[in-house]
N, C-alpha and C positions, 0 to 999 in steps of 0.2 A: 321698753321703758326707752322716753330720751336721753341722751348722756347732754349734763348738764356740760354747759359749754365752758362759764367764768366762772368766779366768784372773787369780792372784794375780804379780806384776811384784818377781822379786823387786832391791833397790839397785845390783844389779849389771846389770841389763837397761835399766835408768831409768838410769845415767850414758852408758851406749853408745849407747841408742836414735839415735841420727843416723848409729851406722858400724850398723847389725847388720844381720838377713835375719831376722824374725819368721816366714819362709813361712807353715804351713801357718794360725799362729795371729795375721797382719798384721793378720784380717775382727774378732781375736776381742776383744774392751770386757775392757781391762785396768783390774785392780783395781791397790789400793796398802795396804799395810797400815801404822797411825798406827806402826810403827817405823820403815817406809823414808823416812819423813817425819822424824824424827827424824838417822836418819843422814845425810841428808841437810842437813838446821838443822846437826848440827854439821858437816859437809865446808864449809863456811861461814868456819868460824876457819880461813883462809890468809891467806900474808904477802903476794900479787901482789892487788890490786884491781882486776887485768883480771880473773883468773880465780873469784878472790870474787866478778867482777860475772857472767863463763862462770855459776857451782857456783847464783850466788841467782836467772836466769834459768831456767836449769834446774832449782831446788827450784820457780818462784811456776807455771814449763808442767804439770807433774806438780801439784800444789796444783787445776788447773784445769781440766787437763783427765784424769785418771781417779779413777771412785770409791775416795773412802779407808773402808777398814775397819780396822774399831776391831781394839785389841790388846787384846778384853777377859776374862767371869773364861771363855766357853766359854777361848776363849787362848791363854787363862794355866794352866785344869787343864790342857789339854793340852800344855804347853809343856811341865806339869811331868814327864811320859810323855816326850816326846823327848828331854831334859834323861838320866833315865834311864837310854830305849835307850843314848844317846854314849853312858853309866856304864858298863854297864854292856859294853860293846862295850869297855872300858879305853879310852877314851879321856875325856878332861875337857871334860866342855860346858860351862864359865866362859869359854874367849875365841873362845866361839860361841856366846852368849846368844843375842843380837840373832838374826842366822841361825837360830838355833831358835826364839826368836817368833814374826821372818814363816815359819817352816812352821807351827807350831801356827797363827796366822790361817790362812792356806793353807789346814788341815784345816779349822779352826772353821766356817769356810765352804764350804767345798768342794770346794774349784779346784782345779785343780791348778797346781802353781806355776816359774813357768819362770827359767833362770840362767844365767847367763855361769861359773859356778862352780860346780857336780853337788861336784864331792868335798864339799863345805863340806854336804851333805846326806843326803854317803852312807850315813850311820846312819837315817838315817829317811824312805827309801821303803817300808818297811813303810805306813809312818802316813798320809805323802802324796804325793801325783807329782808326785817330780822331773821339768822337761825340758827339758835341756839345750837354750840356744839359742849 
């Protein structure tokens, strides 16, 4: 079996990292999109200080444990394509913006995307490899 070079982790995978089995992808180097960092940062806005601390620690671990890939010009152009695909499939891309930006980052870097929420990416599987974990 060929070793998996690298994978992009969706925010859902990072959030559930301690309680999921990555299976064949456990030894693959993981990367995150800057969009995931944005989502994790926004997630710090909770009232419960204990939960805020746990989320802050998760964010800090993510920043140090994974390569962070930018949502750059290539990803932005791919995002336009992905949003158009979603719209042409009769769905509104606006509520899916963050997911589509993460998928575009994966596509721009030619990486498979690991997610806990494959339905969020159902429209774009022709452009990016989406793997349910």
